[in-house]
N, C-alpha and C positions, 0 to 999 in steps of 0.2 A: 674541193677536198683532192688529195692528191694520194694518190698510192704512196705508202709508208710515212704517211700524215699521223703520228700520233695523238690519241682526241681520248676526252674525258667523257661516255656517256650512262646510265643505270640502268641495270639490272633489276625487276623488281625492289628499285626503290636503293639497290645499293650501290655506290661508288667502282667505277670498271675503269680502267686502263684497255686501249686496243689500238692496233695499226690495221691503218686501211688497206685493205688489199685489191679491191676491182668492184667496179660498178655493176649494179643488177638490175638488168631494166635500167629504166628514164628516171628512176626517183631512188631507186635504193640502191646502199655500197654493203658490201661485205668488210667484213673487220675482222682482225682474229687478236683475242684478247693472249695473255702471258699462259694462260693452260694449253693455246692450241684449240680451242674454242672458235668455230664460224656461230657471226650473230647476223642477220641481215637489219640492218638500221636506216631508217631516213635521214638524212642532214638536218632537221630539226630537231634532233633529241640527243645532237650534238653539244655538252654544256663546255665544254673549254679543247681547245687547239694548242698543243704544243709546238711550239716552234723548235726550228732545226730540223733533224733529220737529212735522208730518209731513216724512219727506226726499221728495225725487227721485231715483231713478237717477242726473244729472246734475250731485246734489251729492257723490255720492262723492267723487271727482276730487279735490275742493277736500279735502273731509274729512281723506282720508289725508294729504294734502298736509301738511295741519295737525298732524295725529296724529304725524309722520315726525319733526319738529323736536323733541318729546318723548322720544322711544324712546334711552335711554343705559342698558344691561343693568350699570354699573358705577353709576350710581344706586341701584341693587336693594340693592349690597353694605352699604353707609352705612343703608338700609332693615331692615335683616336687623341690621346690630348695634346699629337701636336697640329693635330688636322682642324679640329674643332670649331675652334675659333673664328676658319676660315668658311670652315662650312662647305668647302670643295668635294666633289669626291673625285675617287682616284681610280684607276685600272688595275689589275693586279699588276702591270708591269713596272708603275708606278710604286705601286707598295714594294714590292722587290728592291725596287732601287731605294724606298725612305726605310727598308726594316735592315738590308744588306746589301747594300751601297753599289747593287752590280743585279744585272736583267738576263743573266744564264735559264735555258731552257729552266730546268730544274728551280731556280729559287723563282721563277714566277711564275711556276705550277703551285710552290709552296705556298706563294703571296696567296691566290685562287684559293685555294685549300682554304686556309687560313682564313682569306673572307667570307666565302661560298657556306664552313659551316661555323660561322659566328651570328650567336643571338642577340649578343648585347651592343655593340658597340656601331657596328656598319647594317645597313642595309643597303640592297641591289635596285639598281637605279639601272635599268637598261644593260650597257657592257661593264659599269664603272657602282662602284659601291660608295655612296656619302654617309661622313658619320652620322650619328645619333647625336637629337638634343642633349644637353647632360641633365634636363630635368626626366625625360625618357629614358637612358640609362643608369639614372639613379633607382626608376622604379620598376626596371626590367632585373635591376639587381635585386633589390628587394624581396621581387615574385623570386626569384631563384631560391633564393635563401631559404624563403618561406616553402617552399617546393623541395629544399634540402631536408629542410628541419624536418618537415611531415616522412620524407623517407628516412631519416634518421628515427624519428619514433616509430614508424613501422618497423623498422628493420630488431627494435627496441624490444618492439610488444611480441612479435613473434618470437623472438629469444625468451621473452617471459612465460611464454606459453608453453613454448615445449620444458621449457623448465618446471613450471607449474605442474603438465603432465607427470614430468617425472617425479614429483611429489619431492620435489625439491620447494623454500620456504621463497616468496617472491614479496618484494616489496613492492606494490602497482605506483606507477606514475599518476598524475595528472591525465598525461596524454593514453595510459593506457587504460586508465578509468572510460575515457571519449569513448576508446572501442568495446568497454567489455560491456557499456552500457547502449552500442547498437545492435551488441548480442541479446540484450534485452528484453529489446525492442521487438528483435525479430521474433520471441518466446511471446511476449506480449501484445502485440500488434500482429500476428503471424499475418494478416488481410492487406499491409505496407508495403512485404519484402525489402527490406532494409538490405541498401545492396552494400554498403561496406561489410554488413554480417554474414550476405553470403562469400565476398570474396575471402574474408573470413576463414572460413569454413571449409572455402577450396581451397585453400592455400594448407591446412593440415588435415588435409584430405576426408573432409568431410561431407554426408549430406545438407543442402543448404538448409532445410526446412526447419521448422521450431523449434521440433523436436530432437533435432540434432543439434541445436543452438542450446536447449536445454541440457543437454546431456553436457556440451561441452563444458558449459558453464558449472556444471555440477564435480564434473571431472578438475576443474582448473584448482578447486576449493571456494568458488567464487559465492557462489551459492550451495547453500543446503538439499541433500536430494526431496528433502520435505518443503523444501520455500513455496514459501503463501503467495501464491499467483494472485489471487484474491485479493489478496490487502495491496499486492503491487501495482495490478491493475486499476487499483481505486483511484480515489484523490484523497485516500487520509491521509495525513503524513503522520513517515514513524516517526522522523528525528526533527525535536527543537531545531525553531532559529537560534541562532548566535546571541541576538539580540535578547531574545526573550530568557535563552541561562543566565542572562547577565541582570537580568531586571531581576529574574527571582532567585540569583542569588545576593544580590542587594537588598530585599525585600526580608528574605531570611534573617539576615546579620541586621539589620536594620529597619525596625518595625518603625511603619508609617505611625502620625498622631490618630489615636483614636478617635473615630466623631460622636460613637455612641457612649451616654450614656448610661453602663451595663447596672443591672441586679446583680446583688451578687449570692448567687447560689449556692457557695462551696461546699457549706455542710451539708446539702442533700447528697445522700448516699447515690449516685451514678452508673447504672448499669450498661455494658455495652453489649451488644449481640450479635456475634459475623459469625460466618462460616473460618478456618481454623487460619488460611489461606488467607487472609482481605487483609490488604493493607491502608486502604483508606478507610479508616475510620469515622464514618459520617453519622452517627446517630447512636441516643444514649436515652436510658430511660431512669425515672424515679418517682417514687410515690412522695408524697408532703401528705403527713395526717393532718387533719384539721379538728381531732377532738372527739370526743365519744358520741357515736350517735350522728356523724356528720359522713357523707361521703369524703375520700380523700382525695386530692387535689392532682392530677396524673398530667406529668412533666416530660414532655417529648422533647428534649435536646437534637438540635440539628446543628452541624458544624460551620462554622462561618467563616467561607472564603473571603469574604467581603473586607473583612480587616484587614488581609495583603493583596487586594486586587481592586479597581474603579473602575466604573464606566467607561469603556472605551481607552483604555491604557496597553499597554502592549499583552500582558495577562489574557487582560479581557478577549481580546479578539483573536487571541490565540487559541481559547479556548471557546470560542463563538466559532471558531474555523473549525474546530475537530467535533464540536457538540457535542460528542460524550467521549467517558473511555472508551476503551475498546477490551471489550476477556475474551483473549483465545484460549483455546486449549494446552499455547506455548507461554503463553503470560499474560500479563494487561501493559497495556499501553497506554498511560495516562492522558487526562483533560490537560490536566498541568503538571509543571515537570515535577516530577515524581518524590524529588529533597522539597519539593513543599508539600504537595497532597500526601503524603504519607508520613511530615512531621508537623510543621506550624500551622497546617489545616485538618489536622483531623484530630477524635477528641483522643487523648493519648491517657494511659491509666497512669495516675497518681500529679498529674500535671496540671495548673488550672492557664484554663483554656474558653477562648470565646466561643459563642454559640446563641444563636438565635433559636429559643425556648418558646414551644406552645405549652401551655397551662389550659385542663380542663378538667371541668368537675361534671359527672354523668349524673341521669337523675338515678332510678331504680328502673329503669326499663333500656336501658343503655345509651339515651339521647342524649346532647348538649344541653347542658345548663347552663353552664358557664364557661365563659375559655377566654385567654388573654397570650397575647403575641407580646416578647420582649426581648430586645439584646441582653445577654445574661455573660457573668462568669461562674463554671463548673469544674469541678474538677474530676474524673470520672474513678471510682472507686475501684470496678471491677472490669476487668478485660474479659468474658465467658463466649463457648462456642454454643451454638445451638444444642449440641450434646452433653453438655456441661447443663443446662439449663433443666434440659428435660433428664435428669438424672436428679436435679437438684428437685424437680418437681414431682420424681416419683418414688425418691427418701422422702420426700416430706423434710427436709432439710430446714428447723426452727430458726438456724440464725440467721435466713434472708427471708423472713415473712413477707415481705415485699415479692419478695417473686411471684408468689405463689397469686398475693394480691390481685399484681399485674396480669395475669393469665386469667382471673374471675375476671377483668372488666373487661378483658379481650373477646373472652367467650361472650360475655353478653350484650359488646358492641356486633360479634358477628349474626347474634340470632336477633337484636334491633335492626342489622340492615338486610336482611333474609325476611321479615317481617314488611321492610318497604321493598322487594322486590329485585335485592340483588340477587342475580346467578351466578350459581356456584360449581365452578366446572375442577374438577380431580384428574388432573393425565400427570400419569410416569412422566418424571421430569431425571434428567442423568446430569453428569458433572463425568468434562472429559479433562483429564490433565493429559500435558506430556513433560518428562523430564529427561534432561538433555536431547531433547531431537527424537528421542528415540523410544523409553518408557513410555506405553499408552497405559493409565488407568482414567478406568470408569468405573464411577460407580452412580447408583440409583439412589437419589433422594427422595426419602420417604417425608410422607406428609407429619409432621409432630405438633407438640405443642407448642414449641418453642419456635416454630418458624411461623407458626397463625398468630403467638404472641405478636413479633414484630409486625410480621402486615398489619394487624390489625391496628396498633399504635401510629404505623406510618400511616395508614390512611384518615386515622380522628387526624392528623396533624393537616392532610391535606383536607379534609373538609373545614377546618379553623380556619384554615387559610382562604378558602372559597369562602366560605360566611364571613370573614374580615373584606376578605377585597370586595362583596357587592354589598356587605351592609356602606363600604365607603366609596362605593364605584368605582372602583381602582380599573383600570387597563394593566391583567395578571395574566399570566398565560395559561386561561382553564382550560382545563380538559373533561369533554364530554364525549356519549355513546348514544349513536340513537340506539330507540327500543327495537329488538332483533323482534324479527320474525321465527319464532321458536314450535317446533312438532308440536301438535297436540298433544295433549296427555297419553292418548288412546295409543297415541303412535308410539310414545317414546318406552311405555310400558310392555309393547312388542318385541322393544332392543332386548338385548341382554344387561343386564344393571353392572354397572364400573363402567371400565374405560370404554365400550363401543357404544352406550348412553352418552358416556360427556362429550364422545367426539361425535356425536348428531348434535350436540346443542353446540359443540365450540365450531363448527361448520357455519351454523346461522348466525353467528357473532359478528356483527359490522366491526371494523377497523373504529378503534377513539380516533376523535377530532381537536384540536385543541383551536383556540380563539383569543381573542382578549374580553368575554363576555360569557359568564355566566349560564353554564347551559347544564343538563341535567345526565348524568352517566350511568347507562341502565344495567348494567353488570352488578357496580358498585353500590347501587340501589340511594348514590347521591346527590343533591338537586343543586349543589355544587362543590366542585375536586380541581384540587390544583397542587400537582406537585411540586415539594419545596423539600422533600429530606433527604436528597442524592446532590446538595451544590459541588459539590467536589469533584462528580462525577456525571453529570447530565447538568447541560450548560442551561435548558427550559428553566430548573429549579433555583440557578444562579441568577436569570432573571428574576425570578419573583422575589429572592432573595434581598435583588436591589431596589425593587422598589416599592417592599413593605419595610423595609426598612428606611428610606428616604421618606415613607410616609410615618413613620414611628417619631421619625427625631423634627417631623414637622417643615420637611423641606420639599423644594418639586421636585416631582419625580424626574429619572434621570431621563427616561422613555416616553413619549408621547406617545397614544394609543393607536394610532399611523403608525410612527415607528416600529414600534413591538411587533405590530405584523407583521411587516419588511423580513425584520429580525426573524419571527418564529418561521415565516414561509421559508427560511434559508436553512434555519438550525434544524426546521425538520426533516427538509430534503436527507441535510448532511445524514441526520441519524439512522435513516432508511435504509439510507449505505451503510453505515458500519453496521446497522443490524445484519443488512443482508451478509455481510463480511463474514458477520459471527458464524450466522447456519451454514455458510458453506465452509468455513473451516473445521465446524465439527464436525461435518459431514462426511468431511475427506479423513478427519482424523479416523473417525466413525468406520468408513467405507477401509480404512488399512489395519484398523485392532480386528476389523472380521476377514479381511485378508491372511494376516498371520495367525489367527485363530482357526483357518479354514476346517480342522478334524472336529470342533467343536458342534455338539446337535446344540438348537438354537430351538426353546420353547415359545412358540408364535401365537397371537393370540388376533384373527382376522377385522379389522377394528373397522372397515368402511368400502364401499364400491368405489373404486378409479370407474373403472369402463368393467361395467358387468357382465356387455356381452360377449366380451375378452378372455373375461376370467380374472381381471387385474381389478390387483386389492390392494388398499393401507394395509402390512403389518406390522402389528408390534411384538418388537422381541422382548419379550419381560423381563429378562435379566438383565438387560442394559436400559431400557427405558427409549427405543428407539426405534422409530419408526421409520419403514423402508416401502416401496410398491414391489411386487409379488407376483407374479400371473401362474396362477394355478393351472393344475395339468388336468382336475378335475370338477365337480360341482362339490363348492363350501358353503358355511353359510356364515353368514357374521357371527362372532361369538365366539366359533370353532378354534380350539385350541390344537395346534399339529406341533410339529418337530421338522425344520429343515437345516441343512448344509447347505455352506457356501458352494459354490461351483466355480467362481469366478467375482472376481474383487480386484477392483484397478480405480483406485482413488483418483490417478490425475488422468482418465478418461470418464469419473464418475460414473462407473460401469459396476455392478453388482447383480450376482443370481443368485439363486437357489435351487436346491432338490429337497423334494420329500422325503424323510426317512420312513422307513416302513416301519411294524413294528418286528419283525426279525430282523433287520438292521441294529436298531436299538437295543435290544437283546446280546446277540453278539459284540455288542461294546463292550458289553459285563460279564464274559467269556473269559 
């Protein structure tokens, strides 16, 4: 290198031209750039020497300006097409000759710039550049197009994000949804630290944690501020696959042939009794009078979804995957598509409906004297609510004597089960409903004759199904419960009667078990029991229907004992997860209700100790039927009733705190 040589080198990765000034020591040179700044460099750092000269630093701007007029990356594609067939390497000077038909210093440097910056057509080999193979160029082009598309989609997403934050309506694209799902993942699985989500959050100037991701999703309207994170974290599917919906629509429009020879019971008066909001109507009751001096025949009619569903078809497998309908304060997510579950599968008033009907004649003690199971056709006469039935019983409505008759036999059944060791636990329950994601309604469900009537008839149908399965040695989903070790009578009598005593009993109750052979159900007081009364909303009930109906037709059972056991294991695991979602969601809305009503004073009952040494107890908010934990600041006893007020409620963090209200504070609220 000589004084006045124009060279290219890099400063922090940036190309820069400078003129050699003089040597510095034995190995270094001092060079001066166009701004007059001096740099000490080793000759190895020189990436390109420009012919001609000598040059002055003041020549650099005009030199660069002349070079820029020739920088056209598209020209390299033409050169590559010429050179690729021969595959020979070219120097910048040769490329200048090819591109510009001249090898002046500015044109040679322009060729060098094009070649050194190119990432598609040429790769450097020594001091020359060789054309890449066609296949490699095509792959690089494809990768660059993909990357360019990603960048466009990213810019589009950020634009949509800003529009949504400004309150504008946005039509989110598929590529947007991928990024929104990354934000969801940051909320639902914060331990994984989604990098795409963190980049999005940082771009819009927010923190990069799970809470910030949640707030952003709410701010853009993608999620509600009360988004059900328990449901989203679960494996329970919210939406039905397209194929399942197509099959549902086809079955609704074109019923498959009915394999059953159905008994026509459309002449019987049929009562369906449910909550007012119930949409899946899966049971109805009838009385058939058999003449003077004879006990009537009780009919428990159960909706028959197997009329539309076959073992192993799309509807069956989807129901198996879900295991149960999900009942949340914000609404129901059905086990079957709602257009089937609430219409052709349900027992709809005034319509001829297929059913699986359980007939029972009881003796004078309430024991089963005769029973039968038949596929039937029924025509529900009345759709009643529990309140309707309670009012009819209270008023003694003579036009519907069947209601009183059913209540009488239900009471007899309860007494019969009690004599056989059934365990009766009556704890307050509540119903939580949320309208439009805002209005929260918590209603206390009182024990009533109507609810007892329906419950006893459903238990009776379960006993009949269990007896039939045992009699014919069928593999069915039998439900049992081990005998609990209850507190001694004298211990129970020391506890206050009512919820405190029932709570002590409940704590001793083991979980029910499900298997393919009969087993005693301790709390029901039955030797055989199968849940069969909710096949639209509980998959184990549907399994029982598949097995029972095949046997009634004289066909091979669709599921062997081994296969049934395998299915039950999977389904019960899914059902437990669904139950957990329901509990967590109910608790969330309970805490949200208490947060909104922080000024209220709640009368609570001390139910049981969680950690007596720490004064931590389970309390019951009697007006709401809610059970929550609370640590008392003073000694209290089980059964004590106190007044508490919420001091902190955060449903997102699952936190609730109360403080005890003294008598003076209570009096002041009425002044």
